[in-house]
C-alpha positions as CSV (number, residue, x, y, z in Angstrom):
1,M,0.0,0.0,0.0
2,D,2.9,2.4,0.8
3,D,0.7,4.7,2.9
4,I,2.2,6.7,5.8
5,F,0.5,6.9,9.2
6,L,1.8,9.4,11.7
7,R,1.4,8.5,15.3
8,Y,2.4,10.4,18.5
9,I,3.4,8.4,21.5
10,P,5.5,9.0,24.6
11,L,9.0,7.6,24.1
12,P,12.2,7.9,26.1
13,V,13.7,11.3,25.5
14,T,16.7,9.6,23.8
15,I,14.4,8.3,21.0
16,K,13.2,11.1,18.8
17,G,11.1,8.8,16.6
18,L,11.0,5.7,14.5
19,T,9.4,4.2,11.5
20,V,8.0,0.7,11.2
21,E,6.9,-0.9,8.0
22,D,3.9,-3.2,8.5
23,K,3.1,-6.4,6.6
24,S,0.8,-4.5,4.3
25,G,3.7,-2.3,3.2
26,N,2.5,0.8,5.0
27,Y,4.8,3.0,7.1
28,N,4.0,3.9,10.7
29,I,6.0,6.9,11.8
30,Y,6.1,7.3,15.6
31,L,7.0,10.7,17.0
32,N,7.9,11.4,20.6
33,T,5.3,13.5,22.4
34,R,7.9,14.5,25.0
35,L,9.8,16.5,22.4
36,S,9.1,20.0,21.0
37,Y,7.1,20.6,17.8
38,E,10.3,21.7,16.1
39,A,12.1,18.5,17.1
40,N,9.2,16.4,15.8
41,V,9.2,18.3,12.5
42,E,12.9,17.5,12.1
43,T,12.4,13.9,13.1
44,L,9.4,13.5,10.7
45,Q,11.6,14.8,7.8
46,H,14.4,12.4,8.8
47,E,12.0,9.4,8.9
48,I,10.4,10.3,5.5
49,Q,13.9,10.4,4.1
50,H,14.3,6.7,5.2
51,I,11.1,5.9,3.3
52,T,12.2,7.8,0.3
53,N,15.6,6.2,0.3
54,N,14.0,2.7,0.5
55,D,16.1,2.0,3.6
56,F,13.7,-0.7,4.8
57,N,14.6,-2.9,1.9
58,S,18.3,-2.0,1.6
59,G,19.6,-4.9,3.7
60,S,21.9,-2.6,5.6
61,H,22.0,-2.5,9.3
62,I,20.3,0.5,10.9
63,K,23.5,1.7,12.4
64,N,25.1,1.9,9.0
65,I,22.0,3.6,7.5
66,E,22.0,6.3,10.3
67,K,25.7,7.0,9.7
68,E,25.0,7.9,6.1
């Protein structure tokens, strides 16, 4: 499906956000409610870049993807 669902949840402050691809091919972006609006906008842009770059199907480890 490749739809994107934006969700706000409380996460530890060390985690700005994350994206999970579900079995239907949709992306669920989770943003941290404990962070500022500005931080969430920046994180959303970062997570969308992962989707755009097709990082979920790259086969690379997340640590290597984040370094790039």
